[in-house]
PyMOL commands that place a pseudoatom at each C-alpha (Angstrom):
pseudoatom trace, name=CA, resn=MET, resi=1, chain=A, elem=C, hetatm=0, pos=[109.107, 224.927, 148.981]
pseudoatom trace, name=CA, resn=SER, resi=2, chain=A, elem=C, hetatm=0, pos=[106.271, 224.981, 146.521]
pseudoatom trace, name=CA, resn=THR, resi=3, chain=A, elem=C, hetatm=0, pos=[105.006, 221.986, 144.722]
pseudoatom trace, name=CA, resn=PRO, resi=4, chain=A, elem=C, hetatm=0, pos=[105.043, 222.209, 140.997]
pseudoatom trace, name=CA, resn=THR, resi=5, chain=A, elem=C, hetatm=0, pos=[101.565, 222.270, 139.442]
pseudoatom trace, name=CA, resn=ARG, resi=6, chain=A, elem=C, hetatm=0, pos=[100.679, 219.842, 136.818]
pseudoatom trace, name=CA, resn=PRO, resi=7, chain=A, elem=C, hetatm=0, pos=[99.819, 221.527, 133.608]
pseudoatom trace, name=CA, resn=ARG, resi=8, chain=A, elem=C, hetatm=0, pos=[96.063, 221.175, 132.889]
pseudoatom trace, name=CA, resn=ALA, resi=9, chain=A, elem=C, hetatm=0, pos=[95.139, 219.428, 129.807]
pseudoatom trace, name=CA, resn=ALA, resi=10, chain=A, elem=C, hetatm=0, pos=[93.738, 221.449, 127.011]
pseudoatom trace, name=CA, resn=ARG, resi=11, chain=A, elem=C, hetatm=0, pos=[89.895, 221.616, 127.034]
pseudoatom trace, name=CA, resn=LYS, resi=12, chain=A, elem=C, hetatm=0, pos=[88.353, 219.823, 123.936]
pseudoatom trace, name=CA, resn=SER, resi=13, chain=A, elem=C, hetatm=0, pos=[85.157, 220.446, 122.402]
pseudoatom trace, name=CA, resn=PRO, resi=14, chain=A, elem=C, hetatm=0, pos=[82.175, 217.842, 122.915]
pseudoatom trace, name=CA, resn=ASP, resi=15, chain=A, elem=C, hetatm=0, pos=[82.801, 216.752, 119.359]
pseudoatom trace, name=CA, resn=GLU, resi=16, chain=A, elem=C, hetatm=0, pos=[86.483, 216.240, 119.810]
pseudoatom trace, name=CA, resn=ARG, resi=17, chain=A, elem=C, hetatm=0, pos=[85.914, 214.260, 123.114]
pseudoatom trace, name=CA, resn=THR, resi=18, chain=A, elem=C, hetatm=0, pos=[83.419, 212.158, 121.433]
pseudoatom trace, name=CA, resn=ARG, resi=19, chain=A, elem=C, hetatm=0, pos=[85.660, 211.400, 118.846]
pseudoatom trace, name=CA, resn=ASP, resi=20, chain=A, elem=C, hetatm=0, pos=[88.500, 210.342, 120.989]
pseudoatom trace, name=CA, resn=ILE, resi=21, chain=A, elem=C, hetatm=0, pos=[86.123, 207.924, 122.912]
pseudoatom trace, name=CA, resn=VAL, resi=22, chain=A, elem=C, hetatm=0, pos=[85.075, 206.488, 119.557]
pseudoatom trace, name=CA, resn=VAL, resi=23, chain=A, elem=C, hetatm=0, pos=[88.493, 205.866, 118.371]
pseudoatom trace, name=CA, resn=ALA, resi=24, chain=A, elem=C, hetatm=0, pos=[89.577, 204.514, 121.772]
pseudoatom trace, name=CA, resn=ALA, resi=25, chain=A, elem=C, hetatm=0, pos=[86.753, 201.974, 121.687]
pseudoatom trace, name=CA, resn=ARG, resi=26, chain=A, elem=C, hetatm=0, pos=[87.584, 201.058, 118.109]
pseudoatom trace, name=CA, resn=ASP, resi=27, chain=A, elem=C, hetatm=0, pos=[91.225, 200.545, 118.632]
pseudoatom trace, name=CA, resn=LEU, resi=28, chain=A, elem=C, hetatm=0, pos=[90.561, 198.309, 122.008]
pseudoatom trace, name=CA, resn=ALA, resi=29, chain=A, elem=C, hetatm=0, pos=[88.002, 196.175, 119.917]
pseudoatom trace, name=CA, resn=LEU, resi=30, chain=A, elem=C, hetatm=0, pos=[90.618, 195.629, 117.204]
pseudoatom trace, name=CA, resn=GLU, resi=31, chain=A, elem=C, hetatm=0, pos=[93.481, 194.952, 119.614]
pseudoatom trace, name=CA, resn=GLU, resi=32, chain=A, elem=C, hetatm=0, pos=[91.863, 192.914, 122.287]
pseudoatom trace, name=CA, resn=GLY, resi=33, chain=A, elem=C, hetatm=0, pos=[88.126, 192.107, 121.074]
pseudoatom trace, name=CA, resn=LEU, resi=34, chain=A, elem=C, hetatm=0, pos=[84.741, 193.516, 121.695]
pseudoatom trace, name=CA, resn=ALA, resi=35, chain=A, elem=C, hetatm=0, pos=[84.438, 192.268, 125.203]
pseudoatom trace, name=CA, resn=ALA, resi=36, chain=A, elem=C, hetatm=0, pos=[87.406, 194.620, 126.099]
pseudoatom trace, name=CA, resn=VAL, resi=37, chain=A, elem=C, hetatm=0, pos=[85.407, 197.638, 125.371]
pseudoatom trace, name=CA, resn=THR, resi=38, chain=A, elem=C, hetatm=0, pos=[84.492, 198.551, 128.840]
pseudoatom trace, name=CA, resn=LEU, resi=39, chain=A, elem=C, hetatm=0, pos=[84.017, 201.879, 130.629]
pseudoatom trace, name=CA, resn=ARG, resi=40, chain=A, elem=C, hetatm=0, pos=[87.269, 201.802, 132.482]
pseudoatom trace, name=CA, resn=ALA, resi=41, chain=A, elem=C, hetatm=0, pos=[89.337, 200.520, 129.533]
pseudoatom trace, name=CA, resn=VAL, resi=42, chain=A, elem=C, hetatm=0, pos=[87.876, 202.969, 127.052]
pseudoatom trace, name=CA, resn=ALA, resi=43, chain=A, elem=C, hetatm=0, pos=[88.463, 205.698, 129.626]
pseudoatom trace, name=CA, resn=ALA, resi=44, chain=A, elem=C, hetatm=0, pos=[92.005, 204.788, 130.147]
pseudoatom trace, name=CA, resn=ARG, resi=45, chain=A, elem=C, hetatm=0, pos=[92.762, 204.445, 126.362]
pseudoatom trace, name=CA, resn=ALA, resi=46, chain=A, elem=C, hetatm=0, pos=[91.180, 207.968, 125.784]
pseudoatom trace, name=CA, resn=GLY, resi=47, chain=A, elem=C, hetatm=0, pos=[93.017, 209.456, 128.696]
pseudoatom trace, name=CA, resn=VAL, resi=48, chain=A, elem=C, hetatm=0, pos=[89.908, 210.685, 130.448]
pseudoatom trace, name=CA, resn=ALA, resi=49, chain=A, elem=C, hetatm=0, pos=[87.938, 209.755, 133.696]
pseudoatom trace, name=CA, resn=PRO, resi=50, chain=A, elem=C, hetatm=0, pos=[85.426, 206.983, 133.400]
pseudoatom trace, name=CA, resn=ALA, resi=51, chain=A, elem=C, hetatm=0, pos=[82.724, 209.456, 134.316]
pseudoatom trace, name=CA, resn=LEU, resi=52, chain=A, elem=C, hetatm=0, pos=[83.424, 211.627, 131.299]
pseudoatom trace, name=CA, resn=VAL, resi=53, chain=A, elem=C, hetatm=0, pos=[83.022, 208.445, 128.985]
pseudoatom trace, name=CA, resn=ALA, resi=54, chain=A, elem=C, hetatm=0, pos=[79.672, 207.826, 130.630]
pseudoatom trace, name=CA, resn=HIS, resi=55, chain=A, elem=C, hetatm=0, pos=[78.697, 211.552, 130.164]
pseudoatom trace, name=CA, resn=TYR, resi=56, chain=A, elem=C, hetatm=0, pos=[79.453, 211.358, 126.421]
pseudoatom trace, name=CA, resn=VAL, resi=57, chain=A, elem=C, hetatm=0, pos=[78.111, 207.921, 125.374]
pseudoatom trace, name=CA, resn=PRO, resi=58, chain=A, elem=C, hetatm=0, pos=[74.265, 207.017, 126.030]
pseudoatom trace, name=CA, resn=SER, resi=59, chain=A, elem=C, hetatm=0, pos=[75.264, 203.592, 127.392]
pseudoatom trace, name=CA, resn=MET, resi=60, chain=A, elem=C, hetatm=0, pos=[78.157, 201.078, 127.070]
pseudoatom trace, name=CA, resn=GLU, resi=61, chain=A, elem=C, hetatm=0, pos=[75.762, 198.822, 125.169]
pseudoatom trace, name=CA, resn=SER, resi=62, chain=A, elem=C, hetatm=0, pos=[75.287, 201.502, 122.581]
pseudoatom trace, name=CA, resn=LEU, resi=63, chain=A, elem=C, hetatm=0, pos=[78.953, 202.154, 122.368]
pseudoatom trace, name=CA, resn=ILE, resi=64, chain=A, elem=C, hetatm=0, pos=[79.855, 198.408, 121.802]
pseudoatom trace, name=CA, resn=ALA, resi=65, chain=A, elem=C, hetatm=0, pos=[77.067, 198.373, 119.047]
pseudoatom trace, name=CA, resn=SER, resi=66, chain=A, elem=C, hetatm=0, pos=[78.491, 201.453, 117.269]
pseudoatom trace, name=CA, resn=THR, resi=67, chain=A, elem=C, hetatm=0, pos=[82.036, 200.217, 117.705]
pseudoatom trace, name=CA, resn=PHE, resi=68, chain=A, elem=C, hetatm=0, pos=[81.081, 196.939, 115.983]
pseudoatom trace, name=CA, resn=ALA, resi=69, chain=A, elem=C, hetatm=0, pos=[79.289, 198.868, 113.153]
pseudoatom trace, name=CA, resn=THR, resi=70, chain=A, elem=C, hetatm=0, pos=[82.366, 201.014, 112.664]
pseudoatom trace, name=CA, resn=VAL, resi=71, chain=A, elem=C, hetatm=0, pos=[84.796, 198.279, 112.349]
pseudoatom trace, name=CA, resn=VAL, resi=72, chain=A, elem=C, hetatm=0, pos=[82.616, 195.971, 110.189]
pseudoatom trace, name=CA, resn=GLY, resi=73, chain=A, elem=C, hetatm=0, pos=[81.244, 198.809, 108.151]
pseudoatom trace, name=CA, resn=SER, resi=74, chain=A, elem=C, hetatm=0, pos=[84.923, 199.781, 107.221]
pseudoatom trace, name=CA, resn=GLU, resi=75, chain=A, elem=C, hetatm=0, pos=[85.674, 196.140, 106.105]
pseudoatom trace, name=CA, resn=ILE, resi=76, chain=A, elem=C, hetatm=0, pos=[82.612, 195.919, 103.940]
pseudoatom trace, name=CA, resn=ALA, resi=77, chain=A, elem=C, hetatm=0, pos=[83.395, 199.256, 102.306]
pseudoatom trace, name=CA, resn=GLU, resi=78, chain=A, elem=C, hetatm=0, pos=[86.936, 198.251, 101.697]
pseudoatom trace, name=CA, resn=VAL, resi=79, chain=A, elem=C, hetatm=0, pos=[85.938, 194.942, 100.041]
pseudoatom trace, name=CA, resn=GLU, resi=80, chain=A, elem=C, hetatm=0, pos=[83.284, 196.620, 97.923]
pseudoatom trace, name=CA, resn=THR, resi=81, chain=A, elem=C, hetatm=0, pos=[85.948, 199.073, 96.629]
pseudoatom trace, name=CA, resn=LEU, resi=82, chain=A, elem=C, hetatm=0, pos=[88.020, 196.152, 95.639]
pseudoatom trace, name=CA, resn=VAL, resi=83, chain=A, elem=C, hetatm=0, pos=[85.378, 194.343, 93.972]
pseudoatom trace, name=CA, resn=ALA, resi=84, chain=A, elem=C, hetatm=0, pos=[84.295, 197.367, 91.988]
pseudoatom trace, name=CA, resn=SER, resi=85, chain=A, elem=C, hetatm=0, pos=[87.857, 197.602, 90.622]
pseudoatom trace, name=CA, resn=LEU, resi=86, chain=A, elem=C, hetatm=0, pos=[87.701, 194.307, 89.015]
pseudoatom trace, name=CA, resn=GLU, resi=87, chain=A, elem=C, hetatm=0, pos=[86.226, 193.221, 85.786]
pseudoatom trace, name=CA, resn=GLY, resi=88, chain=A, elem=C, hetatm=0, pos=[83.558, 190.615, 85.501]
pseudoatom trace, name=CA, resn=PRO, resi=89, chain=A, elem=C, hetatm=0, pos=[81.647, 188.676, 88.264]
pseudoatom trace, name=CA, resn=PRO, resi=90, chain=A, elem=C, hetatm=0, pos=[83.924, 185.635, 88.502]
pseudoatom trace, name=CA, resn=ALA, resi=91, chain=A, elem=C, hetatm=0, pos=[86.909, 187.619, 89.252]
pseudoatom trace, name=CA, resn=GLN, resi=92, chain=A, elem=C, hetatm=0, pos=[85.005, 189.867, 91.548]
pseudoatom trace, name=CA, resn=LEU, resi=93, chain=A, elem=C, hetatm=0, pos=[83.595, 186.798, 93.514]
pseudoatom trace, name=CA, resn=GLY, resi=94, chain=A, elem=C, hetatm=0, pos=[86.731, 184.860, 93.502]
pseudoatom trace, name=CA, resn=THR, resi=95, chain=A, elem=C, hetatm=0, pos=[88.619, 187.813, 94.827]
pseudoatom trace, name=CA, resn=LEU, resi=96, chain=A, elem=C, hetatm=0, pos=[86.181, 188.713, 97.384]
pseudoatom trace, name=CA, resn=ILE, resi=97, chain=A, elem=C, hetatm=0, pos=[86.253, 185.152, 98.724]
pseudoatom trace, name=CA, resn=ARG, resi=98, chain=A, elem=C, hetatm=0, pos=[89.994, 184.976, 98.777]
pseudoatom trace, name=CA, resn=THR, resi=99, chain=A, elem=C, hetatm=0, pos=[90.344, 188.212, 100.385]
pseudoatom trace, name=CA, resn=VAL, resi=100, chain=A, elem=C, hetatm=0, pos=[87.994, 187.607, 103.322]
pseudoatom trace, name=CA, resn=LEU, resi=101, chain=A, elem=C, hetatm=0, pos=[89.572, 184.043, 103.956]
pseudoatom trace, name=CA, resn=ASP, resi=102, chain=A, elem=C, hetatm=0, pos=[93.199, 185.028, 103.474]
pseudoatom trace, name=CA, resn=GLY, resi=103, chain=A, elem=C, hetatm=0, pos=[93.957, 185.025, 107.373]
pseudoatom trace, name=CA, resn=THR, resi=104, chain=A, elem=C, hetatm=0, pos=[94.767, 188.667, 107.618]
pseudoatom trace, name=CA, resn=ARG, resi=105, chain=A, elem=C, hetatm=0, pos=[91.471, 189.736, 109.179]
pseudoatom trace, name=CA, resn=ASP, resi=106, chain=A, elem=C, hetatm=0, pos=[91.405, 187.689, 112.290]
pseudoatom trace, name=CA, resn=ASP, resi=107, chain=A, elem=C, hetatm=0, pos=[91.057, 190.829, 114.411]
pseudoatom trace, name=CA, resn=VAL, resi=108, chain=A, elem=C, hetatm=0, pos=[87.835, 191.552, 112.622]
pseudoatom trace, name=CA, resn=THR, resi=109, chain=A, elem=C, hetatm=0, pos=[86.628, 187.841, 112.790]
pseudoatom trace, name=CA, resn=VAL, resi=110, chain=A, elem=C, hetatm=0, pos=[87.225, 187.983, 116.675]
pseudoatom trace, name=CA, resn=ILE, resi=111, chain=A, elem=C, hetatm=0, pos=[84.823, 191.011, 116.751]
pseudoatom trace, name=CA, resn=TRP, resi=112, chain=A, elem=C, hetatm=0, pos=[82.117, 189.169, 114.680]
pseudoatom trace, name=CA, resn=VAL, resi=113, chain=A, elem=C, hetatm=0, pos=[82.343, 186.012, 116.925]
pseudoatom trace, name=CA, resn=GLU, resi=114, chain=A, elem=C, hetatm=0, pos=[82.120, 188.067, 120.084]
pseudoatom trace, name=CA, resn=ALA, resi=115, chain=A, elem=C, hetatm=0, pos=[79.290, 190.166, 118.646]
pseudoatom trace, name=CA, resn=TRP, resi=116, chain=A, elem=C, hetatm=0, pos=[77.184, 187.108, 118.008]
pseudoatom trace, name=CA, resn=ALA, resi=117, chain=A, elem=C, hetatm=0, pos=[77.614, 185.870, 121.609]
pseudoatom trace, name=CA, resn=LEU, resi=118, chain=A, elem=C, hetatm=0, pos=[77.231, 189.361, 123.141]
pseudoatom trace, name=CA, resn=GLY, resi=119, chain=A, elem=C, hetatm=0, pos=[74.168, 190.127, 121.073]
pseudoatom trace, name=CA, resn=ARG, resi=120, chain=A, elem=C, hetatm=0, pos=[72.206, 187.466, 122.813]
pseudoatom trace, name=CA, resn=ARG, resi=121, chain=A, elem=C, hetatm=0, pos=[71.864, 189.887, 125.826]
pseudoatom trace, name=CA, resn=ASN, resi=122, chain=A, elem=C, hetatm=0, pos=[72.549, 193.217, 123.986]
pseudoatom trace, name=CA, resn=GLU, resi=123, chain=A, elem=C, hetatm=0, pos=[69.614, 193.955, 121.599]
pseudoatom trace, name=CA, resn=SER, resi=124, chain=A, elem=C, hetatm=0, pos=[71.312, 197.086, 120.359]
pseudoatom trace, name=CA, resn=LEU, resi=125, chain=A, elem=C, hetatm=0, pos=[74.401, 195.111, 119.303]
pseudoatom trace, name=CA, resn=ALA, resi=126, chain=A, elem=C, hetatm=0, pos=[72.219, 192.338, 117.852]
pseudoatom trace, name=CA, resn=ARG, resi=127, chain=A, elem=C, hetatm=0, pos=[70.380, 194.797, 115.677]
pseudoatom trace, name=CA, resn=VAL, resi=128, chain=A, elem=C, hetatm=0, pos=[73.374, 196.215, 114.320]
pseudoatom trace, name=CA, resn=VAL, resi=129, chain=A, elem=C, hetatm=0, pos=[74.938, 192.687, 113.667]
pseudoatom trace, name=CA, resn=ARG, resi=130, chain=A, elem=C, hetatm=0, pos=[71.891, 191.713, 111.675]
pseudoatom trace, name=CA, resn=GLU, resi=131, chain=A, elem=C, hetatm=0, pos=[72.142, 194.884, 109.615]
pseudoatom trace, name=CA, resn=GLN, resi=132, chain=A, elem=C, hetatm=0, pos=[75.889, 194.062, 108.858]
pseudoatom trace, name=CA, resn=MET, resi=133, chain=A, elem=C, hetatm=0, pos=[74.961, 190.645, 107.971]
pseudoatom trace, name=CA, resn=ASP, resi=134, chain=A, elem=C, hetatm=0, pos=[72.366, 191.897, 105.565]
pseudoatom trace, name=CA, resn=ALA, resi=135, chain=A, elem=C, hetatm=0, pos=[74.949, 194.193, 104.226]
pseudoatom trace, name=CA, resn=TRP, resi=136, chain=A, elem=C, hetatm=0, pos=[77.417, 191.481, 103.522]
pseudoatom trace, name=CA, resn=GLN, resi=137, chain=A, elem=C, hetatm=0, pos=[74.848, 189.457, 101.898]
pseudoatom trace, name=CA, resn=SER, resi=138, chain=A, elem=C, hetatm=0, pos=[73.823, 192.196, 99.711]
pseudoatom trace, name=CA, resn=VAL, resi=139, chain=A, elem=C, hetatm=0, pos=[77.338, 192.561, 98.350]
pseudoatom trace, name=CA, resn=LEU, resi=140, chain=A, elem=C, hetatm=0, pos=[77.518, 188.884, 97.718]
pseudoatom trace, name=CA, resn=GLN, resi=141, chain=A, elem=C, hetatm=0, pos=[74.115, 188.764, 96.161]
pseudoatom trace, name=CA, resn=GLY, resi=142, chain=A, elem=C, hetatm=0, pos=[74.844, 191.773, 93.869]
pseudoatom trace, name=CA, resn=VAL, resi=143, chain=A, elem=C, hetatm=0, pos=[77.983, 190.037, 92.453]
pseudoatom trace, name=CA, resn=ILE, resi=144, chain=A, elem=C, hetatm=0, pos=[76.129, 186.747, 92.015]
pseudoatom trace, name=CA, resn=GLU, resi=145, chain=A, elem=C, hetatm=0, pos=[73.066, 188.535, 90.204]
pseudoatom trace, name=CA, resn=ALA, resi=146, chain=A, elem=C, hetatm=0, pos=[75.489, 190.219, 87.934]
pseudoatom trace, name=CA, resn=GLY, resi=147, chain=A, elem=C, hetatm=0, pos=[77.067, 186.847, 87.114]
pseudoatom trace, name=CA, resn=VAL, resi=148, chain=A, elem=C, hetatm=0, pos=[73.708, 185.373, 86.386]
pseudoatom trace, name=CA, resn=GLY, resi=149, chain=A, elem=C, hetatm=0, pos=[72.919, 188.297, 84.112]
pseudoatom trace, name=CA, resn=SER, resi=150, chain=A, elem=C, hetatm=0, pos=[76.253, 187.995, 82.144]
pseudoatom trace, name=CA, resn=GLY, resi=151, chain=A, elem=C, hetatm=0, pos=[75.791, 184.275, 81.820]
pseudoatom trace, name=CA, resn=ASP, resi=152, chain=A, elem=C, hetatm=0, pos=[78.810, 183.402, 83.890]
pseudoatom trace, name=CA, resn=PHE, resi=153, chain=A, elem=C, hetatm=0, pos=[76.816, 181.843, 86.869]
pseudoatom trace, name=CA, resn=GLU, resi=154, chain=A, elem=C, hetatm=0, pos=[73.850, 179.607, 86.913]
pseudoatom trace, name=CA, resn=THR, resi=155, chain=A, elem=C, hetatm=0, pos=[71.317, 179.800, 89.815]
pseudoatom trace, name=CA, resn=THR, resi=156, chain=A, elem=C, hetatm=0, pos=[67.760, 180.720, 90.313]
pseudoatom trace, name=CA, resn=ASP, resi=157, chain=A, elem=C, hetatm=0, pos=[68.288, 181.866, 93.835]
pseudoatom trace, name=CA, resn=ALA, resi=158, chain=A, elem=C, hetatm=0, pos=[71.103, 184.299, 94.248]
pseudoatom trace, name=CA, resn=SER, resi=159, chain=A, elem=C, hetatm=0, pos=[69.988, 185.430, 97.650]
pseudoatom trace, name=CA, resn=GLY, resi=160, chain=A, elem=C, hetatm=0, pos=[70.174, 181.680, 98.904]
pseudoatom trace, name=CA, resn=VAL, resi=161, chain=A, elem=C, hetatm=0, pos=[73.585, 181.247, 97.403]
pseudoatom trace, name=CA, resn=ALA, resi=162, chain=A, elem=C, hetatm=0, pos=[74.789, 184.546, 99.097]
pseudoatom trace, name=CA, resn=TRP, resi=163, chain=A, elem=C, hetatm=0, pos=[73.461, 183.353, 102.309]
pseudoatom trace, name=CA, resn=GLN, resi=164, chain=A, elem=C, hetatm=0, pos=[75.342, 179.863, 102.094]
pseudoatom trace, name=CA, resn=VAL, resi=165, chain=A, elem=C, hetatm=0, pos=[78.520, 181.489, 101.053]
pseudoatom trace, name=CA, resn=LEU, resi=166, chain=A, elem=C, hetatm=0, pos=[78.471, 183.950, 103.813]
pseudoatom trace, name=CA, resn=GLY, resi=167, chain=A, elem=C, hetatm=0, pos=[77.714, 181.038, 106.302]
pseudoatom trace, name=CA, resn=MET, resi=168, chain=A, elem=C, hetatm=0, pos=[80.818, 179.163, 104.921]
pseudoatom trace, name=CA, resn=ILE, resi=169, chain=A, elem=C, hetatm=0, pos=[83.110, 182.174, 105.245]
pseudoatom trace, name=CA, resn=ASP, resi=170, chain=A, elem=C, hetatm=0, pos=[81.865, 183.011, 108.912]
pseudoatom trace, name=CA, resn=GLY, resi=171, chain=A, elem=C, hetatm=0, pos=[82.238, 179.223, 109.911]
pseudoatom trace, name=CA, resn=LEU, resi=172, chain=A, elem=C, hetatm=0, pos=[85.744, 178.746, 108.521]
pseudoatom trace, name=CA, resn=ASN, resi=173, chain=A, elem=C, hetatm=0, pos=[87.067, 182.199, 109.822]
pseudoatom trace, name=CA, resn=ALA, resi=174, chain=A, elem=C, hetatm=0, pos=[85.770, 181.343, 113.158]
pseudoatom trace, name=CA, resn=GLN, resi=175, chain=A, elem=C, hetatm=0, pos=[87.401, 177.789, 113.018]
pseudoatom trace, name=CA, resn=ALA, resi=176, chain=A, elem=C, hetatm=0, pos=[90.582, 179.364, 112.101]
pseudoatom trace, name=CA, resn=LEU, resi=177, chain=A, elem=C, hetatm=0, pos=[90.769, 181.255, 115.217]
pseudoatom trace, name=CA, resn=VAL, resi=178, chain=A, elem=C, hetatm=0, pos=[91.514, 178.070, 117.125]
pseudoatom trace, name=CA, resn=ARG, resi=179, chain=A, elem=C, hetatm=0, pos=[93.565, 176.810, 114.182]
pseudoatom trace, name=CA, resn=TRP, resi=180, chain=A, elem=C, hetatm=0, pos=[91.084, 173.825, 113.572]
pseudoatom trace, name=CA, resn=GLY, resi=181, chain=A, elem=C, hetatm=0, pos=[90.972, 172.257, 110.190]
pseudoatom trace, name=CA, resn=ASP, resi=182, chain=A, elem=C, hetatm=0, pos=[92.905, 172.968, 107.042]
pseudoatom trace, name=CA, resn=THR, resi=183, chain=A, elem=C, hetatm=0, pos=[93.117, 176.780, 107.749]
pseudoatom trace, name=CA, resn=ALA, resi=184, chain=A, elem=C, hetatm=0, pos=[95.778, 177.484, 105.136]
pseudoatom trace, name=CA, resn=HIS, resi=185, chain=A, elem=C, hetatm=0, pos=[93.489, 176.285, 102.367]
pseudoatom trace, name=CA, resn=ARG, resi=186, chain=A, elem=C, hetatm=0, pos=[90.072, 177.591, 103.651]
pseudoatom trace, name=CA, resn=GLY, resi=187, chain=A, elem=C, hetatm=0, pos=[89.752, 180.085, 100.476]
pseudoatom trace, name=CA, resn=GLU, resi=188, chain=A, elem=C, hetatm=0, pos=[90.377, 177.422, 98.046]
pseudoatom trace, name=CA, resn=LEU, resi=189, chain=A, elem=C, hetatm=0, pos=[88.094, 174.809, 99.715]
pseudoatom trace, name=CA, resn=THR, resi=190, chain=A, elem=C, hetatm=0, pos=[85.268, 177.627, 99.723]
pseudoatom trace, name=CA, resn=LEU, resi=191, chain=A, elem=C, hetatm=0, pos=[85.994, 178.556, 96.100]
pseudoatom trace, name=CA, resn=HIS, resi=192, chain=A, elem=C, hetatm=0, pos=[85.413, 175.031, 95.001]
pseudoatom trace, name=CA, resn=ALA, resi=193, chain=A, elem=C, hetatm=0, pos=[82.239, 174.693, 96.893]
pseudoatom trace, name=CA, resn=VAL, resi=194, chain=A, elem=C, hetatm=0, pos=[80.787, 178.009, 95.503]
pseudoatom trace, name=CA, resn=GLU, resi=195, chain=A, elem=C, hetatm=0, pos=[81.827, 176.929, 92.037]
pseudoatom trace, name=CA, resn=GLY, resi=196, chain=A, elem=C, hetatm=0, pos=[79.489, 173.831, 92.451]
pseudoatom trace, name=CA, resn=LEU, resi=197, chain=A, elem=C, hetatm=0, pos=[76.628, 176.212, 93.706]
pseudoatom trace, name=CA, resn=LEU, resi=198, chain=A, elem=C, hetatm=0, pos=[76.808, 178.314, 90.658]
pseudoatom trace, name=CA, resn=GLY, resi=199, chain=A, elem=C, hetatm=0, pos=[77.465, 175.771, 87.919]
pseudoatom trace, name=CA, resn=LEU, resi=200, chain=A, elem=C, hetatm=0, pos=[80.973, 176.507, 87.197]
pseudoatom trace, name=CA, resn=PRO, resi=201, chain=A, elem=C, hetatm=0, pos=[83.739, 174.089, 86.392]
pseudoatom trace, name=CA, resn=ARG, resi=202, chain=A, elem=C, hetatm=0, pos=[86.510, 173.454, 88.895]
pseudoatom trace, name=CA, resn=GLY, resi=203, chain=A, elem=C, hetatm=0, pos=[88.893, 176.483, 88.746]
pseudoatom trace, name=CA, resn=GLY, resi=204, chain=A, elem=C, hetatm=0, pos=[86.132, 178.837, 87.464]
pseudoatom trace, name=CA, resn=LEU, resi=205, chain=A, elem=C, hetatm=0, pos=[86.782, 181.304, 90.284]
pseudoatom trace, name=CA, resn=ASP, resi=206, chain=A, elem=C, hetatm=0, pos=[90.535, 180.997, 90.253]
pseudoatom trace, name=CA, resn=ALA, resi=207, chain=A, elem=C, hetatm=0, pos=[92.551, 184.098, 89.945]
pseudoatom trace, name=CA, resn=PRO, resi=208, chain=A, elem=C, hetatm=0, pos=[93.455, 184.725, 86.397]
pseudoatom trace, name=CA, resn=VAL, resi=209, chain=A, elem=C, hetatm=0, pos=[96.966, 183.998, 85.357]
pseudoatom trace, name=CA, resn=ALA, resi=210, chain=A, elem=C, hetatm=0, pos=[98.806, 187.000, 84.035]
pseudoatom trace, name=CA, resn=ALA, resi=211, chain=A, elem=C, hetatm=0, pos=[100.039, 186.673, 80.447]
pseudoatom trace, name=CA, resn=PRO, resi=212, chain=A, elem=C, hetatm=0, pos=[103.617, 186.608, 79.938]
pseudoatom trace, name=CA, resn=PRO, resi=213, chain=A, elem=C, hetatm=0, pos=[105.230, 189.768, 78.905]
pseudoatom trace, name=CA, resn=VAL, resi=214, chain=A, elem=C, hetatm=0, pos=[105.867, 190.222, 75.211]
pseudoatom trace, name=CA, resn=ALA, resi=215, chain=A, elem=C, hetatm=0, pos=[109.374, 189.865, 74.227]
for i in range(1, 215): cmd.bond("trace and resi %d" % i, "trace and resi %d" % (i + 1))
show_as sticks, trace
zoom trace
């Protein structure tokens, strides 16, 4: 009696195989954290042998670094698009802060926290982390400079304020992972602190209240 043969998997091009590996690494990072992006785990998620992953990526360090860049870069692009759709620096900055502190992005926060730790021994990752932190600061600084130009904000150091705001966002999001402090109001607390940095009255970055419909 003959043994049925298993159908052979369709052969994929190098580009398709690389894309499968990249997607598998990204999904693993978002679901389980950056530390879960190992050779065997990526291979299992992509449905290939570990040797094939090793063949298509220069090293696991470089794959972890590029995975971080992909995830974080997507978030920055998303927030930039949101900010660009709003009118006026106060609405833009207030919405940006509320968005990144609303508790819906903990999967990305985990990736950031792990990247800071893993980057101590992975220079490829550390370099990408620095680049993405620069990108975040650039977004914040651009909004703040626009607010200074429009007369909405008061500061002579837009870069320094952006750095401080980024530090507050990172710290509060990291603390929220272990449910420390007033996580439900971290956005409100940060908004009030930023209002002080920019010479705004309390509530100056609050979401605008929609006008009631005309009867």
